[in-house]
Backbone as CSV, one residue per row, in Angstrom:
resi,resn,N_x,N_y,N_z,CA_x,CA_y,CA_z,C_x,C_y,C_z
1,MET,-2.890,17.248,-9.662,-3.147,15.827,-9.781,-3.561,15.233,-8.443
2,THR,-3.015,15.732,-7.355,-3.333,15.178,-6.040,-4.745,15.553,-5.618
3,GLY,-5.202,16.735,-5.988,-6.531,17.206,-5.588,-7.655,16.289,-6.052
4,PRO,-7.753,15.978,-7.357,-8.823,15.081,-7.807,-8.726,13.686,-7.204
5,LEU,-7.512,13.190,-7.022,-7.343,11.875,-6.423,-7.823,11.870,-4.976
6,LEU,-7.499,12.920,-4.242,-7.947,13.036,-2.854,-9.460,13.132,-2.786
7,LEU,-10.069,13.869,-3.711,-11.524,13.964,-3.745,-12.168,12.616,-4.026
8,LEU,-11.576,11.826,-4.910,-12.100,10.493,-5.184,-12.021,9.590,-3.958
9,VAL,-10.917,9.653,-3.244,-10.759,8.827,-2.048,-11.768,9.239,-0.982
10,VAL,-11.879,10.520,-0.724,-12.813,11.001,0.292,-14.251,10.710,-0.127
11,GLY,-14.563,10.938,-1.395,-15.912,10.651,-1.889,-16.253,9.173,-1.775
12,GLY,-15.299,8.314,-2.105,-15.526,6.871,-1.973,-15.725,6.459,-0.534
13,ALA,-14.980,7.072,0.376,-15.144,6.757,1.795,-16.526,7.184,2.294
14,ILE,-16.988,8.328,1.848,-18.307,8.804,2.279,-19.404,7.904,1.717
15,VAL,-19.321,7.573,0.440,-20.328,6.696,-0.170,-20.299,5.321,0.489
16,GLY,-19.106,4.798,0.744,-18.996,3.500,1.395,-19.555,3.509,2.804
17,ARG,-19.461,4.635,3.472,-19.986,4.742,4.842,-21.507,4.868,4.839
18,LEU,-22.053,5.543,3.831,-23.494,5.765,3.779,-24.270,4.553,3.278
19,LEU,-23.683,3.808,2.348,-24.374,2.642,1.802,-24.270,1.468,2.770
20,PRO,-25.336,0.706,2.893,-25.253,-0.470,3.760,-24.376,-1.542,3.120
21,ALA,-23.657,-2.273,3.942,-22.784,-3.331,3.453,-23.604,-4.597,3.234
22,HIS,-23.537,-5.117,2.054,-24.217,-6.369,1.733,-23.175,-7.463,1.604
23,ASP,-23.470,-8.617,2.161,-22.515,-9.719,2.121,-22.200,-10.153,0.700
24,ARG,-23.154,-10.023,-0.206,-22.899,-10.444,-1.584,-22.016,-9.451,-2.341
25,MET,-21.899,-8.216,-1.822,-21.063,-7.204,-2.480,-19.599,-7.308,-2.069
26,MET,-19.324,-7.905,-0.921,-17.958,-7.942,-0.410,-16.986,-8.694,-1.335
27,PRO,-17.340,-9.864,-1.884,-16.396,-10.513,-2.804,-16.113,-9.669,-4.052
28,ILE,-17.107,-8.952,-4.528,-16.911,-8.093,-5.706,-15.996,-6.932,-5.352
29,ALA,-16.220,-6.317,-4.202,-15.368,-5.205,-3.769,-13.941,-5.684,-3.534
30,ASP,-13.790,-6.874,-2.956,-12.462,-7.436,-2.726,-11.742,-7.681,-4.048
31,TRP,-12.463,-8.233,-5.025,-11.866,-8.498,-6.339,-11.457,-7.193,-7.021
32,MET,-12.309,-6.178,-6.930,-11.993,-4.888,-7.552,-10.787,-4.236,-6.881
33,MET,-10.678,-4.362,-5.565,-9.549,-3.780,-4.852,-8.255,-4.485,-5.241
34,ARG,-8.290,-5.804,-5.319,-7.095,-6.550,-5.730,-6.676,-6.203,-7.158
35,LEU,-7.648,-6.085,-8.045,-7.355,-5.718,-9.431,-6.742,-4.325,-9.504
36,SER,-7.267,-3.391,-8.726,-6.733,-2.020,-8.719,-5.300,-1.987,-8.202
37,ILE,-5.031,-2.705,-7.118,-3.684,-2.704,-6.553,-2.700,-3.347,-7.515
38,CYS,-3.089,-4.471,-8.126,-2.195,-5.125,-9.092,-1.939,-4.231,-10.304
39,SER,-2.963,-3.533,-10.763,-2.789,-2.618,-11.901,-1.846,-1.480,-11.553
40,LEU,-2.013,-0.907,-10.364,-1.130,0.182,-9.944,0.311,-0.295,-9.802
41,LEU,0.516,-1.482,-9.233,1.874,-2.016,-9.118,2.491,-2.283,-10.483
42,PHE,1.697,-2.800,-11.415,2.196,-3.041,-12.769,2.595,-1.734,-13.434
43,LEU,1.752,-0.708,-13.324,2.064,0.581,-13.938,3.273,1.237,-13.288
44,LEU,3.424,1.083,-11.972,4.603,1.610,-11.292,5.863,0.917,-11.787
45,GLY,5.802,-0.403,-11.948,6.953,-1.141,-12.471,7.283,-0.749,-13.907
46,ALA,6.257,-0.555,-14.724,6.485,-0.146,-16.109,7.122,1.239,-16.171
47,ASP,6.664,2.141,-15.334,7.224,3.489,-15.291,8.672,3.463,-14.801
48,THR,8.942,2.634,-13.803,10.306,2.506,-13.292,11.223,1.906,-14.346
49,GLY,10.741,0.931,-15.081,11.541,0.301,-16.127,11.874,1.246,-17.276
50,ARG,10.996,2.199,-17.544,11.256,3.169,-18.617,12.206,4.275,-18.198
51,ASN,12.371,4.484,-16.911,13.213,5.564,-16.412,14.671,5.092,-16.369
52,ASP,15.497,5.624,-17.253,16.899,5.198,-17.345,17.692,5.539,-16.088
53,THR,17.408,6.663,-15.470,18.138,7.064,-14.269,17.903,6.083,-13.129
54,VAL,16.663,5.742,-12.900,16.335,4.799,-11.827,16.898,3.422,-12.160
55,PHE,16.746,3.005,-13.391,17.184,1.660,-13.777,18.691,1.518,-13.704
56,SER,19.440,2.568,-14.023,20.900,2.479,-13.976,21.430,2.497,-12.543
57,SER,20.702,3.103,-11.625,21.146,3.148,-10.231,20.422,2.114,-9.373
58,LEU,19.950,1.050,-9.990,19.183,0.031,-9.283,20.020,-0.697,-8.244
59,ASN,21.314,-0.882,-8.493,22.171,-1.558,-7.512,22.209,-0.787,-6.197
60,THR,22.419,0.514,-6.273,22.486,1.341,-5.069,21.125,1.420,-4.385
61,VAL,20.097,1.661,-5.158,18.755,1.787,-4.604,18.301,0.459,-4.007
62,GLY,18.659,-0.646,-4.642,18.262,-1.961,-4.143,18.861,-2.272,-2.791
63,VAL,20.149,-1.954,-2.617,20.806,-2.202,-1.337,20.179,-1.337,-0.241
64,GLU,19.911,-0.078,-0.553,19.282,0.806,0.427,17.874,0.322,0.769
65,SER,17.144,-0.155,-0.220,15.787,-0.653,0.022,15.799,-1.875,0.922
66,ILE,16.748,-2.772,0.701,16.849,-3.961,1.551,17.192,-3.549,2.981
67,ALA,18.090,-2.597,3.135,18.457,-2.137,4.471,17.259,-1.512,5.189
68,ILE,16.477,-0.730,4.482,15.289,-0.116,5.084,14.262,-1.176,5.460
69,ALA,14.066,-2.162,4.585,13.092,-3.222,4.868,13.509,-4.046,6.082
70,VAL,14.787,-4.427,6.142,15.273,-5.218,7.279,15.165,-4.400,8.565
71,GLY,15.527,-3.139,8.509,15.412,-2.286,9.686,13.972,-2.149,10.150
72,GLY,13.054,-2.039,9.223,11.640,-1.951,9.583,11.124,-3.220,10.229
73,ILE,11.533,-4.355,9.685,11.101,-5.634,10.245,11.688,-5.845,11.636
74,VAL,12.976,-5.554,11.776,13.637,-5.731,13.073,13.053,-4.772,14.110
75,GLY,12.706,-3.580,13.705,12.144,-2.608,14.638,10.704,-2.894,15.015
76,CYS,9.940,-3.517,14.112,8.529,-3.787,14.400,8.350,-4.890,15.429
77,GLY,9.255,-5.844,15.466,9.134,-6.951,16.416,9.115,-6.475,17.862
78,PRO,10.153,-5.776,18.303,10.140,-5.282,19.688,8.984,-4.326,19.975
79,PHE,8.624,-3.485,19.005,7.511,-2.562,19.214,6.209,-3.325,19.405
80,ALA,5.994,-4.386,18.618,4.778,-5.180,18.754,4.723,-5.856,20.122
81,ILE,5.853,-6.332,20.601,5.892,-6.958,21.923,5.571,-5.943,23.002
82,LEU,6.172,-4.750,22.909,5.886,-3.710,23.898,4.418,-3.267,23.854
83,LEU,3.870,-3.154,22.670,2.465,-2.767,22.531,1.551,-3.837,23.095
84,GLN,1.879,-5.087,22.860,1.079,-6.187,23.386,1.099,-6.175,24.920
85,ARG,2.262,-5.926,25.487,2.364,-5.863,26.957,1.613,-4.659,27.508
86,ALA,1.703,-3.530,26.780,1.027,-2.317,27.253,-0.500,-2.483,27.206
87,LEU,-0.993,-3.167,26.193,-2.426,-3.384,26.067,-2.897,-4.623,26.810
88,LYS,-1.950,-5.417,27.288,-2.227,-6.651,28.048,-3.128,-7.592,27.281
89,LEU,-2.721,-7.901,26.044,-3.494,-8.823,25.191,-3.063,-10.246,25.406
């Protein structure tokens, strides 16, 4: 399953690099990308909702997810400051 998906991504990147970018195509590409991401998120949520194991352990997974998110946010702040100083922006 990963092989065909990887080929599609690489093929799309090559085609996107070879074709010239037209300003009138950008809103269409943006709309298609947003639609694709929303569809994938919806399908992921539907799959998660059907899985009894994941749904029953949502309390534990939710607390761990919040801890990971907070840790990521807290860690990104100092790193961004250090990177800004290193690049002298």
